TORKOL-4160 file (C-alpha; in steps of 0.2 Angstrom, whole numbers, padded with zeros to 4 digits, m for minus):
466
<pt num="1" X="0162" Y="m0019" Z="m0058"/>
<pt num="2" X="0181" Y="m0023" Z="m0057"/>
<pt num="3" X="0193" Y="m0021" Z="m0071"/>
<pt num="4" X="0209" Y="m0030" Z="m0074"/>
<pt num="5" X="0220" Y="m0027" Z="m0090"/>
<pt num="6" X="0227" Y="m0045" Z="m0091"/>
<pt num="7" X="0222" Y="m0062" Z="m0096"/>
<pt num="8" X="0212" Y="m0074" Z="m0085"/>
<pt num="9" X="0212" Y="m0093" Z="m0085"/>
<pt num="10" X="0195" Y="m0096" Z="m0077"/>
<pt num="11" X="0182" Y="m0085" Z="m0085"/>
<pt num="12" X="0164" Y="m0090" Z="m0086"/>
<pt num="13" X="0163" Y="m0083" Z="m0103"/>
<pt num="14" X="0176" Y="m0077" Z="m0116"/>
<pt num="15" X="0171" Y="m0062" Z="m0127"/>
<pt num="16" X="0179" Y="m0062" Z="m0144"/>
<pt num="17" X="0178" Y="m0046" Z="m0155"/>
<pt num="18" X="0176" Y="m0047" Z="m0173"/>
<pt num="19" X="0173" Y="m0035" Z="m0188"/>
<pt num="20" X="0163" Y="m0038" Z="m0204"/>
<pt num="21" X="0172" Y="m0048" Z="m0217"/>
<pt num="22" X="0182" Y="m0057" Z="m0203"/>
<pt num="23" X="0179" Y="m0076" Z="m0206"/>
<pt num="24" X="0171" Y="m0083" Z="m0191"/>
<pt num="25" X="0155" Y="m0093" Z="m0193"/>
<pt num="26" X="0148" Y="m0092" Z="m0210"/>
<pt num="27" X="0129" Y="m0088" Z="m0210"/>
<pt num="28" X="0128" Y="m0088" Z="m0191"/>
<pt num="29" X="0138" Y="m0073" Z="m0186"/>
<pt num="30" X="0144" Y="m0059" Z="m0198"/>
<pt num="31" X="0153" Y="m0047" Z="m0186"/>
<pt num="32" X="0140" Y="m0033" Z="m0190"/>
<pt num="33" X="0139" Y="m0018" Z="m0178"/>
<pt num="34" X="0131" Y="m0023" Z="m0161"/>
<pt num="35" X="0129" Y="m0041" Z="m0167"/>
<pt num="36" X="0131" Y="m0054" Z="m0153"/>
<pt num="37" X="0131" Y="m0073" Z="m0155"/>
<pt num="38" X="0132" Y="m0084" Z="m0140"/>
<pt num="39" X="0139" Y="m0102" Z="m0140"/>
<pt num="40" X="0136" Y="m0111" Z="m0123"/>
<pt num="41" X="0149" Y="m0123" Z="m0117"/>
<pt num="42" X="0144" Y="m0141" Z="m0115"/>
<pt num="43" X="0158" Y="m0144" Z="m0103"/>
<pt num="44" X="0157" Y="m0136" Z="m0086"/>
<pt num="45" X="0176" Y="m0134" Z="m0085"/>
<pt num="46" X="0176" Y="m0124" Z="m0101"/>
<pt num="47" X="0170" Y="m0106" Z="m0103"/>
<pt num="48" X="0155" Y="m0101" Z="m0114"/>
<pt num="49" X="0159" Y="m0091" Z="m0130"/>
<pt num="50" X="0151" Y="m0074" Z="m0135"/>
<pt num="51" X="0156" Y="m0067" Z="m0152"/>
<pt num="52" X="0155" Y="m0048" Z="m0152"/>
<pt num="53" X="0153" Y="m0038" Z="m0168"/>
<pt num="54" X="0159" Y="m0021" Z="m0171"/>
<pt num="55" X="0154" Y="m0018" Z="m0189"/>
<pt num="56" X="0165" Y="m0011" Z="m0203"/>
<pt num="57" X="0183" Y="m0009" Z="m0197"/>
<pt num="58" X="0186" Y="0007" Z="m0207"/>
<pt num="59" X="0170" Y="0016" Z="m0200"/>
<pt num="60" X="0174" Y="0012" Z="m0181"/>
<pt num="61" X="0173" Y="0027" Z="m0170"/>
<pt num="62" X="0175" Y="0029" Z="m0151"/>
<pt num="63" X="0157" Y="0033" Z="m0150"/>
<pt num="64" X="0151" Y="0017" Z="m0160"/>
<pt num="65" X="0163" Y="0007" Z="m0149"/>
<pt num="66" X="0156" Y="0015" Z="m0133"/>
<pt num="67" X="0138" Y="0011" Z="m0138"/>
<pt num="68" X="0142" Y="m0007" Z="m0144"/>
<pt num="69" X="0151" Y="m0011" Z="m0127"/>
<pt num="70" X="0135" Y="m0005" Z="m0119"/>
<pt num="71" X="0125" Y="m0018" Z="m0129"/>
<pt num="72" X="0138" Y="m0031" Z="m0124"/>
<pt num="73" X="0136" Y="m0028" Z="m0106"/>
<pt num="74" X="0117" Y="m0029" Z="m0107"/>
<pt num="75" X="0119" Y="m0046" Z="m0115"/>
<pt num="76" X="0131" Y="m0052" Z="m0101"/>
<pt num="77" X="0119" Y="m0046" Z="m0088"/>
<pt num="78" X="0105" Y="m0055" Z="m0097"/>
<pt num="79" X="0116" Y="m0071" Z="m0096"/>
<pt num="80" X="0121" Y="m0067" Z="m0078"/>
<pt num="81" X="0139" Y="m0069" Z="m0080"/>
<pt num="82" X="0151" Y="m0062" Z="m0067"/>
<pt num="83" X="0168" Y="m0067" Z="m0073"/>
<pt num="84" X="0171" Y="m0061" Z="m0091"/>
<pt num="85" X="0187" Y="m0061" Z="m0102"/>
<pt num="86" X="0187" Y="m0050" Z="m0117"/>
<pt num="87" X="0200" Y="m0055" Z="m0130"/>
<pt num="88" X="0206" Y="m0055" Z="m0148"/>
<pt num="89" X="0205" Y="m0036" Z="m0148"/>
<pt num="90" X="0208" Y="m0027" Z="m0165"/>
<pt num="91" X="0210" Y="m0008" Z="m0163"/>
<pt num="92" X="0205" Y="m0005" Z="m0181"/>
<pt num="93" X="0208" Y="0013" Z="m0185"/>
<pt num="94" X="0208" Y="0019" Z="m0167"/>
<pt num="95" X="0223" Y="0022" Z="m0157"/>
<pt num="96" X="0225" Y="0010" Z="m0143"/>
<pt num="97" X="0222" Y="0023" Z="m0129"/>
<pt num="98" X="0206" Y="0029" Z="m0137"/>
<pt num="99" X="0200" Y="0011" Z="m0139"/>
<pt num="100" X="0203" Y="0007" Z="m0121"/>
<pt num="101" X="0195" Y="0023" Z="m0115"/>
<pt num="102" X="0179" Y="0020" Z="m0125"/>
<pt num="103" X="0177" Y="0002" Z="m0121"/>
<pt num="104" X="0179" Y="0005" Z="m0102"/>
<pt num="105" X="0167" Y="0020" Z="m0103"/>
<pt num="106" X="0154" Y="0010" Z="m0112"/>
<pt num="107" X="0155" Y="m0004" Z="m0099"/>
<pt num="108" X="0155" Y="0006" Z="m0084"/>
<pt num="109" X="0142" Y="0019" Z="m0088"/>
<pt num="110" X="0130" Y="0005" Z="m0093"/>
<pt num="111" X="0133" Y="m0004" Z="m0076"/>
<pt num="112" X="0121" Y="0007" Z="m0067"/>
<pt num="113" X="0104" Y="0004" Z="m0059"/>
<pt num="114" X="0096" Y="0014" Z="m0046"/>
<pt num="115" X="0088" Y="0001" Z="m0034"/>
<pt num="116" X="0089" Y="0010" Z="m0018"/>
<pt num="117" X="0070" Y="0010" Z="m0014"/>
<pt num="118" X="0066" Y="m0008" Z="m0021"/>
<pt num="119" X="0061" Y="m0019" Z="m0007"/>
<pt num="120" X="0065" Y="m0035" Z="m0017"/>
<pt num="121" X="0082" Y="m0030" Z="m0023"/>
<pt num="122" X="0095" Y="m0044" Z="m0024"/>
<pt num="123" X="0113" Y="m0041" Z="m0017"/>
<pt num="124" X="0122" Y="m0045" Z="m0034"/>
<pt num="125" X="0139" Y="m0051" Z="m0034"/>
<pt num="126" X="0151" Y="m0039" Z="m0043"/>
<pt num="127" X="0157" Y="m0042" Z="m0060"/>
<pt num="128" X="0175" Y="m0045" Z="m0064"/>
<pt num="129" X="0180" Y="m0040" Z="m0082"/>
<pt num="130" X="0197" Y="m0045" Z="m0088"/>
<pt num="131" X="0203" Y="m0037" Z="m0105"/>
<pt num="132" X="0218" Y="m0044" Z="m0114"/>
<pt num="133" X="0227" Y="m0036" Z="m0128"/>
<pt num="134" X="0232" Y="m0019" Z="m0122"/>
<pt num="135" X="0251" Y="m0015" Z="m0122"/>
<pt num="136" X="0252" Y="0003" Z="m0119"/>
<pt num="137" X="0262" Y="0008" Z="m0103"/>
<pt num="138" X="0249" Y="0020" Z="m0096"/>
<pt num="139" X="0234" Y="0008" Z="m0098"/>
<pt num="140" X="0231" Y="0007" Z="m0079"/>
<pt num="141" X="0232" Y="0026" Z="m0078"/>
<pt num="142" X="0218" Y="0027" Z="m0091"/>
<pt num="143" X="0208" Y="0014" Z="m0083"/>
<pt num="144" X="0209" Y="0023" Z="m0066"/>
<pt num="145" X="0205" Y="0040" Z="m0075"/>
<pt num="146" X="0189" Y="0033" Z="m0083"/>
<pt num="147" X="0184" Y="0024" Z="m0068"/>
<pt num="148" X="0184" Y="0040" Z="m0058"/>
<pt num="149" X="0174" Y="0049" Z="m0071"/>
<pt num="150" X="0161" Y="0035" Z="m0072"/>
<pt num="151" X="0159" Y="0034" Z="m0053"/>
<pt num="152" X="0156" Y="0053" Z="m0052"/>
<pt num="153" X="0143" Y="0052" Z="m0066"/>
<pt num="154" X="0134" Y="0038" Z="m0057"/>
<pt num="155" X="0134" Y="0047" Z="m0041"/>
<pt num="156" X="0126" Y="0062" Z="m0050"/>
<pt num="157" X="0113" Y="0050" Z="m0058"/>
<pt num="158" X="0109" Y="0044" Z="m0040"/>
<pt num="159" X="0106" Y="0062" Z="m0034"/>
<pt num="160" X="0095" Y="0066" Z="m0050"/>
<pt num="161" X="0083" Y="0051" Z="m0047"/>
<pt num="162" X="0083" Y="0053" Z="m0028"/>
<pt num="163" X="0065" Y="0058" Z="m0023"/>
<pt num="164" X="0062" Y="0076" Z="m0017"/>
<pt num="165" X="0058" Y="0071" Z="0001"/>
<pt num="166" X="0076" Y="0064" Z="0003"/>
<pt num="167" X="0085" Y="0077" Z="m0008"/>
<pt num="168" X="0082" Y="0095" Z="m0003"/>
<pt num="169" X="0094" Y="0110" Z="m0003"/>
<pt num="170" X="0102" Y="0105" Z="0014"/>
<pt num="171" X="0104" Y="0087" Z="0009"/>
<pt num="172" X="0112" Y="0091" Z="m0008"/>
<pt num="173" X="0124" Y="0103" Z="0000"/>
<pt num="174" X="0128" Y="0089" Z="0013"/>
<pt num="175" X="0132" Y="0076" Z="m0002"/>
<pt num="176" X="0142" Y="0089" Z="m0011"/>
<pt num="177" X="0153" Y="0091" Z="0005"/>
<pt num="178" X="0155" Y="0072" Z="0007"/>
<pt num="179" X="0160" Y="0071" Z="m0012"/>
<pt num="180" X="0172" Y="0086" Z="m0010"/>
<pt num="181" X="0181" Y="0078" Z="0005"/>
<pt num="182" X="0182" Y="0061" Z="m0003"/>
<pt num="183" X="0188" Y="0068" Z="m0020"/>
<pt num="184" X="0200" Y="0082" Z="m0013"/>
<pt num="185" X="0193" Y="0099" Z="m0018"/>
<pt num="186" X="0188" Y="0114" Z="m0007"/>
<pt num="187" X="0170" Y="0117" Z="m0003"/>
<pt num="188" X="0160" Y="0130" Z="0007"/>
<pt num="189" X="0141" Y="0130" Z="0010"/>
<pt num="190" X="0133" Y="0147" Z="0013"/>
<pt num="191" X="0116" Y="0148" Z="0022"/>
<pt num="192" X="0102" Y="0160" Z="0020"/>
<pt num="193" X="0110" Y="0174" Z="0031"/>
<pt num="194" X="0126" Y="0175" Z="0021"/>
<pt num="195" X="0116" Y="0174" Z="0004"/>
<pt num="196" X="0106" Y="0189" Z="0010"/>
<pt num="197" X="0122" Y="0198" Z="0014"/>
<pt num="198" X="0128" Y="0195" Z="m0004"/>
<pt num="199" X="0112" Y="0203" Z="m0011"/>
<pt num="200" X="0106" Y="0188" Z="m0020"/>
<pt num="201" X="0087" Y="0193" Z="m0019"/>
<pt num="202" X="0083" Y="0185" Z="m0036"/>
<pt num="203" X="0089" Y="0168" Z="m0029"/>
<pt num="204" X="0081" Y="0170" Z="m0012"/>
<pt num="205" X="0064" Y="0175" Z="m0020"/>
<pt num="206" X="0062" Y="0158" Z="m0028"/>
<pt num="207" X="0064" Y="0149" Z="m0011"/>
<pt num="208" X="0051" Y="0160" Z="m0002"/>
<pt num="209" X="0037" Y="0147" Z="m0001"/>
<pt num="210" X="0046" Y="0132" Z="0007"/>
<pt num="211" X="0053" Y="0127" Z="0024"/>
<pt num="212" X="0068" Y="0119" Z="0016"/>
<pt num="213" X="0080" Y="0134" Z="0015"/>
<pt num="214" X="0092" Y="0138" Z="0001"/>
<pt num="215" X="0110" Y="0135" Z="0001"/>
<pt num="216" X="0124" Y="0142" Z="m0010"/>
<pt num="217" X="0137" Y="0129" Z="m0013"/>
<pt num="218" X="0154" Y="0136" Z="m0018"/>
<pt num="219" X="0168" Y="0124" Z="m0024"/>
<pt num="220" X="0186" Y="0126" Z="m0028"/>
<pt num="221" X="0199" Y="0115" Z="m0036"/>
<pt num="222" X="0217" Y="0123" Z="m0037"/>
<pt num="223" X="0230" Y="0112" Z="m0044"/>
<pt num="224" X="0235" Y="0122" Z="m0060"/>
<pt num="225" X="0248" Y="0134" Z="m0053"/>
<pt num="226" X="0246" Y="0151" Z="m0060"/>
<pt num="227" X="0233" Y="0146" Z="m0073"/>
<pt num="228" X="0217" Y="0156" Z="m0074"/>
<pt num="229" X="0202" Y="0149" Z="m0065"/>
<pt num="230" X="0188" Y="0142" Z="m0076"/>
<pt num="231" X="0170" Y="0144" Z="m0068"/>
<pt num="232" X="0156" Y="0131" Z="m0068"/>
<pt num="233" X="0138" Y="0135" Z="m0063"/>
<pt num="234" X="0124" Y="0122" Z="m0061"/>
<pt num="235" X="0105" Y="0125" Z="m0059"/>
<pt num="236" X="0100" Y="0117" Z="m0042"/>
<pt num="237" X="0081" Y="0116" Z="m0040"/>
<pt num="238" X="0079" Y="0101" Z="m0030"/>
<pt num="239" X="0060" Y="0103" Z="m0032"/>
<pt num="240" X="0052" Y="0113" Z="m0045"/>
<pt num="241" X="0033" Y="0113" Z="m0045"/>
<pt num="242" X="0033" Y="0129" Z="m0055"/>
<pt num="243" X="0026" Y="0139" Z="m0041"/>
<pt num="244" X="0010" Y="0149" Z="m0044"/>
<pt num="245" X="0013" Y="0146" Z="m0063"/>
<pt num="246" X="0011" Y="0128" Z="m0058"/>
<pt num="247" X="0017" Y="0114" Z="m0070"/>
<pt num="248" X="0006" Y="0101" Z="m0078"/>
<pt num="249" X="0002" Y="0084" Z="m0071"/>
<pt num="250" X="0015" Y="0077" Z="m0083"/>
<pt num="251" X="0028" Y="0090" Z="m0079"/>
<pt num="252" X="0026" Y="0088" Z="m0060"/>
<pt num="253" X="0032" Y="0070" Z="m0062"/>
<pt num="254" X="0050" Y="0075" Z="m0066"/>
<pt num="255" X="0052" Y="0090" Z="m0055"/>
<pt num="256" X="0065" Y="0081" Z="m0044"/>
<pt num="257" X="0077" Y="0081" Z="m0058"/>
<pt num="258" X="0078" Y="0100" Z="m0060"/>
<pt num="259" X="0095" Y="0100" Z="m0051"/>
<pt num="260" X="0103" Y="0090" Z="m0064"/>
<pt num="261" X="0115" Y="0104" Z="m0068"/>
<pt num="262" X="0121" Y="0105" Z="m0050"/>
<pt num="263" X="0124" Y="0086" Z="m0050"/>
<pt num="264" X="0134" Y="0087" Z="m0065"/>
<pt num="265" X="0145" Y="0101" Z="m0059"/>
<pt num="266" X="0148" Y="0092" Z="m0043"/>
<pt num="267" X="0153" Y="0076" Z="m0054"/>
<pt num="268" X="0165" Y="0087" Z="m0065"/>
<pt num="269" X="0173" Y="0094" Z="m0049"/>
<pt num="270" X="0175" Y="0076" Z="m0042"/>
<pt num="271" X="0182" Y="0069" Z="m0058"/>
<pt num="272" X="0195" Y="0083" Z="m0060"/>
<pt num="273" X="0201" Y="0082" Z="m0042"/>
<pt num="274" X="0202" Y="0063" Z="m0041"/>
<pt num="275" X="0212" Y="0062" Z="m0057"/>
<pt num="276" X="0223" Y="0076" Z="m0050"/>
<pt num="277" X="0222" Y="0086" Z="m0066"/>
<pt num="278" X="0233" Y="0101" Z="m0067"/>
<pt num="279" X="0219" Y="0114" Z="m0068"/>
<pt num="280" X="0211" Y="0128" Z="m0058"/>
<pt num="281" X="0192" Y="0127" Z="m0057"/>
<pt num="282" X="0178" Y="0136" Z="m0046"/>
<pt num="283" X="0160" Y="0131" Z="m0046"/>
<pt num="284" X="0144" Y="0137" Z="m0039"/>
<pt num="285" X="0127" Y="0129" Z="m0036"/>
<pt num="286" X="0112" Y="0140" Z="m0030"/>
<pt num="287" X="0101" Y="0126" Z="m0023"/>
<pt num="288" X="0083" Y="0129" Z="m0017"/>
<pt num="289" X="0065" Y="0123" Z="m0020"/>
<pt num="290" X="0051" Y="0132" Z="m0030"/>
<pt num="291" X="0034" Y="0127" Z="m0022"/>
<pt num="292" X="0017" Y="0135" Z="m0018"/>
<pt num="293" X="0014" Y="0143" Z="m0002"/>
<pt num="294" X="0006" Y="0159" Z="0005"/>
<pt num="295" X="0024" Y="0167" Z="0005"/>
<pt num="296" X="0028" Y="0161" Z="m0013"/>
<pt num="297" X="0033" Y="0174" Z="m0025"/>
<pt num="298" X="0020" Y="0178" Z="m0038"/>
<pt num="299" X="0018" Y="0183" Z="m0056"/>
<pt num="300" X="0020" Y="0202" Z="m0057"/>
<pt num="301" X="0033" Y="0203" Z="m0043"/>
<pt num="302" X="0048" Y="0214" Z="m0046"/>
<pt num="303" X="0065" Y="0208" Z="m0038"/>
<pt num="304" X="0082" Y="0215" Z="m0038"/>
<pt num="305" X="0097" Y="0204" Z="m0043"/>
<pt num="306" X="0114" Y="0203" Z="m0035"/>
<pt num="307" X="0121" Y="0213" Z="m0050"/>
<pt num="308" X="0108" Y="0227" Z="m0047"/>
<pt num="309" X="0097" Y="0223" Z="m0062"/>
<pt num="310" X="0078" Y="0223" Z="m0058"/>
<pt num="311" X="0068" Y="0208" Z="m0065"/>
<pt num="312" X="0049" Y="0208" Z="m0068"/>
<pt num="313" X="0043" Y="0190" Z="m0064"/>
<pt num="314" X="0029" Y="0186" Z="m0076"/>
<pt num="315" X="0031" Y="0167" Z="m0074"/>
<pt num="316" X="0036" Y="0159" Z="m0058"/>
<pt num="317" X="0040" Y="0143" Z="m0067"/>
<pt num="318" X="0054" Y="0152" Z="m0076"/>
<pt num="319" X="0063" Y="0152" Z="m0059"/>
<pt num="320" X="0080" Y="0144" Z="m0065"/>
<pt num="321" X="0086" Y="0160" Z="m0073"/>
<pt num="322" X="0083" Y="0170" Z="m0057"/>
<pt num="323" X="0094" Y="0158" Z="m0047"/>
<pt num="324" X="0107" Y="0157" Z="m0061"/>
<pt num="325" X="0107" Y="0176" Z="m0063"/>
<pt num="326" X="0114" Y="0178" Z="m0046"/>
<pt num="327" X="0125" Y="0163" Z="m0047"/>
<pt num="328" X="0133" Y="0169" Z="m0063"/>
<pt num="329" X="0136" Y="0186" Z="m0056"/>
<pt num="330" X="0143" Y="0179" Z="m0040"/>
<pt num="331" X="0156" Y="0168" Z="m0049"/>
<pt num="332" X="0162" Y="0181" Z="m0061"/>
<pt num="333" X="0162" Y="0196" Z="m0049"/>
<pt num="334" X="0167" Y="0188" Z="m0032"/>
<pt num="335" X="0177" Y="0172" Z="m0038"/>
<pt num="336" X="0185" Y="0181" Z="m0053"/>
<pt num="337" X="0184" Y="0167" Z="m0065"/>
<pt num="338" X="0191" Y="0170" Z="m0083"/>
<pt num="339" X="0178" Y="0159" Z="m0092"/>
<pt num="340" X="0162" Y="0151" Z="m0087"/>
<pt num="341" X="0151" Y="0137" Z="m0092"/>
<pt num="342" X="0133" Y="0135" Z="m0085"/>
<pt num="343" X="0122" Y="0120" Z="m0087"/>
<pt num="344" X="0104" Y="0120" Z="m0083"/>
<pt num="345" X="0088" Y="0110" Z="m0086"/>
<pt num="346" X="0081" Y="0127" Z="m0091"/>
<pt num="347" X="0067" Y="0126" Z="m0104"/>
<pt num="348" X="0055" Y="0113" Z="m0110"/>
<pt num="349" X="0056" Y="0120" Z="m0127"/>
<pt num="350" X="0074" Y="0113" Z="m0129"/>
<pt num="351" X="0066" Y="0096" Z="m0130"/>
<pt num="352" X="0053" Y="0102" Z="m0142"/>
<pt num="353" X="0067" Y="0107" Z="m0154"/>
<pt num="354" X="0079" Y="0093" Z="m0152"/>
<pt num="355" X="0071" Y="0079" Z="m0142"/>
<pt num="356" X="0084" Y="0070" Z="m0131"/>
<pt num="357" X="0098" Y="0070" Z="m0143"/>
<pt num="358" X="0106" Y="0087" Z="m0145"/>
<pt num="359" X="0109" Y="0099" Z="m0131"/>
<pt num="360" X="0107" Y="0117" Z="m0136"/>
<pt num="361" X="0123" Y="0127" Z="m0134"/>
<pt num="362" X="0124" Y="0146" Z="m0133"/>
<pt num="363" X="0140" Y="0155" Z="m0132"/>
<pt num="364" X="0146" Y="0173" Z="m0134"/>
<pt num="365" X="0164" Y="0168" Z="m0139"/>
<pt num="366" X="0167" Y="0159" Z="m0155"/>
<pt num="367" X="0185" Y="0152" Z="m0150"/>
<pt num="368" X="0178" Y="0145" Z="m0133"/>
<pt num="369" X="0163" Y="0137" Z="m0143"/>
<pt num="370" X="0175" Y="0129" Z="m0156"/>
<pt num="371" X="0186" Y="0121" Z="m0142"/>
<pt num="372" X="0170" Y="0115" Z="m0134"/>
<pt num="373" X="0164" Y="0107" Z="m0150"/>
<pt num="374" X="0181" Y="0099" Z="m0154"/>
<pt num="375" X="0180" Y="0090" Z="m0137"/>
<pt num="376" X="0162" Y="0085" Z="m0139"/>
<pt num="377" X="0167" Y="0076" Z="m0155"/>
<pt num="378" X="0180" Y="0065" Z="m0145"/>
<pt num="379" X="0167" Y="0061" Z="m0131"/>
<pt num="380" X="0153" Y="0057" Z="m0143"/>
<pt num="381" X="0141" Y="0069" Z="m0134"/>
<pt num="382" X="0129" Y="0079" Z="m0146"/>
<pt num="383" X="0127" Y="0098" Z="m0145"/>
<pt num="384" X="0119" Y="0111" Z="m0157"/>
<pt num="385" X="0123" Y="0129" Z="m0157"/>
<pt num="386" X="0109" Y="0142" Z="m0155"/>
<pt num="387" X="0109" Y="0160" Z="m0159"/>
<pt num="388" X="0112" Y="0174" Z="m0147"/>
<pt num="389" X="0107" Y="0187" Z="m0159"/>
<pt num="390" X="0105" Y="0204" Z="m0151"/>
<pt num="391" X="0088" Y="0207" Z="m0160"/>
<pt num="392" X="0081" Y="0194" Z="m0147"/>
<pt num="393" X="0086" Y="0206" Z="m0133"/>
<pt num="394" X="0070" Y="0216" Z="m0135"/>
<pt num="395" X="0060" Y="0200" Z="m0131"/>
<pt num="396" X="0065" Y="0202" Z="m0113"/>
<pt num="397" X="0061" Y="0220" Z="m0112"/>
<pt num="398" X="0050" Y="0224" Z="m0097"/>
<pt num="399" X="0038" Y="0239" Z="m0095"/>
<pt num="400" X="0041" Y="0240" Z="m0076"/>
<pt num="401" X="0059" Y="0233" Z="m0073"/>
<pt num="402" X="0075" Y="0232" Z="m0082"/>
<pt num="403" X="0071" Y="0215" Z="m0089"/>
<pt num="404" X="0057" Y="0202" Z="m0088"/>
<pt num="405" X="0060" Y="0183" Z="m0085"/>
<pt num="406" X="0050" Y="0176" Z="m0099"/>
<pt num="407" X="0047" Y="0179" Z="m0118"/>
<pt num="408" X="0043" Y="0170" Z="m0134"/>
<pt num="409" X="0057" Y="0160" Z="m0143"/>
<pt num="410" X="0059" Y="0153" Z="m0125"/>
<pt num="411" X="0075" Y="0143" Z="m0126"/>
<pt num="412" X="0084" Y="0158" Z="m0134"/>
<pt num="413" X="0076" Y="0172" Z="m0123"/>
<pt num="414" X="0081" Y="0162" Z="m0108"/>
<pt num="415" X="0099" Y="0163" Z="m0114"/>
<pt num="416" X="0097" Y="0181" Z="m0118"/>
<pt num="417" X="0092" Y="0184" Z="m0100"/>
<pt num="418" X="0107" Y="0175" Z="m0093"/>
<pt num="419" X="0118" Y="0184" Z="m0105"/>
<pt num="420" X="0114" Y="0200" Z="m0095"/>
<pt num="421" X="0123" Y="0193" Z="m0080"/>
<pt num="422" X="0140" Y="0187" Z="m0088"/>
<pt num="423" X="0147" Y="0204" Z="m0094"/>
<pt num="424" X="0160" Y="0201" Z="m0108"/>
<pt num="425" X="0169" Y="0186" Z="m0102"/>
<pt num="426" X="0169" Y="0170" Z="m0113"/>
<pt num="427" X="0153" Y="0160" Z="m0108"/>
<pt num="428" X="0144" Y="0144" Z="m0113"/>
<pt num="429" X="0126" Y="0140" Z="m0108"/>
<pt num="430" X="0120" Y="0122" Z="m0110"/>
<pt num="431" X="0101" Y="0120" Z="m0109"/>
<pt num="432" X="0101" Y="0101" Z="m0104"/>
<pt num="433" X="0082" Y="0101" Z="m0100"/>
<pt num="434" X="0079" Y="0086" Z="m0112"/>
<pt num="435" X="0096" Y="0078" Z="m0112"/>
<pt num="436" X="0102" Y="0077" Z="m0094"/>
<pt num="437" X="0086" Y="0066" Z="m0091"/>
<pt num="438" X="0082" Y="0056" Z="m0107"/>
<pt num="439" X="0065" Y="0048" Z="m0112"/>
<pt num="440" X="0068" Y="0039" Z="m0123"/>
<pt num="441" X="0086" Y="0035" Z="m0120"/>
<pt num="442" X="0097" Y="0040" Z="m0134"/>
<pt num="443" X="0114" Y="0033" Z="m0129"/>
<pt num="444" X="0115" Y="0014" Z="m0126"/>
<pt num="445" X="0125" Y="0017" Z="m0111"/>
<pt num="446" X="0112" Y="0029" Z="m0103"/>
<pt num="447" X="0099" Y="0022" Z="m0091"/>
<pt num="448" X="0081" Y="0028" Z="m0093"/>
<pt num="449" X="0082" Y="0044" Z="m0084"/>
<pt num="450" X="0099" Y="0053" Z="m0079"/>
<pt num="451" X="0111" Y="0052" Z="m0093"/>
<pt num="452" X="0127" Y="0060" Z="m0087"/>
<pt num="453" X="0128" Y="0071" Z="m0103"/>
<pt num="454" X="0140" Y="0086" Z="m0102"/>
<pt num="455" X="0151" Y="0078" Z="m0089"/>
<pt num="456" X="0164" Y="0070" Z="m0100"/>
<pt num="457" X="0165" Y="0084" Z="m0112"/>
<pt num="458" X="0167" Y="0097" Z="m0099"/>
<pt num="459" X="0180" Y="0087" Z="m0090"/>
<pt num="460" X="0190" Y="0084" Z="m0106"/>
<pt num="461" X="0189" Y="0102" Z="m0111"/>
<pt num="462" X="0196" Y="0108" Z="m0094"/>
<pt num="463" X="0209" Y="0095" Z="m0093"/>
<pt num="464" X="0217" Y="0098" Z="m0109"/>
<pt num="465" X="0217" Y="0117" Z="m0106"/>
<pt num="466" X="0203" Y="0127" Z="m0113"/>
């Protein structure tokens, strides 16, 4: 999709925006939120008209606008228009910059469809969208920024829906390198011998049953002068069968998406670098497969983490916390970050609690949490704080090791497990198990499957100086 912030004299369709109480076509179009009314042209030399309702002018938010622009694009796709002019824009109670950003986000994030393996896919002509009515001097800068973020999110979506036979640890690392080179951030990929030297036994244990060997992807973007480095960690299981604690038939369908956290971390790094943000960020992805084989780790095994803590494995499908334990310790101890955010499709119980709407958020630092939530209000992404009460610590006590990798109150105890490896630095954990991949879709601009959730919020949080 190509955007032009200017008028255009030969559109196929003109989209005119209206609110409730605007006098347009009485009884046929009332300007209600998401309402669309199409008037076909009877003259081939004149454009069609599409009225676009945004509801109550006083209640418009950037998130309502974003979602309604998604509905608009779906209608345009249904009508198969490729040259579109959006005009008569009234910013209502939103600042012009906020309005532009939300409108473009809604359109770009909706313009995504994974057709790579469709044999009958058509080569569609790109859409050209002209938007008339913005006068701010930095409008093209905003357009470029949003476009870079949307492209990064859509690249992440591609990786998440890619089948496991075509996206394994080596391939994920290869794609990360390609994105780093294109975007302008540093990257190093460590193979198994180097991972062993670091003492990442917990991470390596998960990968014992597969011929596709693990990779540790280490990324750095340094454009913030003497600012502290923020750390990002993403879970990177490219294939998760559950191991000997094998998943259900239904669960196995979606095992390819267990690297969503990794994909979103790469997307955040790409967005920050492409937009030349004045920040310092380091990111780590421990990527591997968890499959069943004679060499696979087993329930009852005890493994040693990079930090030195011993872990009793009671459930081989609670593998993500093993990989994250070593990744978190590595980024804190070796990369010396001042704060860290991890995102992981960690527990199915996250979805049992909130469905696909709210992402559970855990934090050991109230100030860090509050800044995150302030940013989330701006991006329209939904999070809900969960407790890190020390009374839950006993739930991961082990009879034979320092801690065990499972316990009741699963989403909380998984976070208590990770907390053992972050020391006292400000930390946020996002359990994106039910929101990174959405069934049903919650946001209008999300496709069925990968949503892109967390990327915009974390990008904005870091960019404005957390």
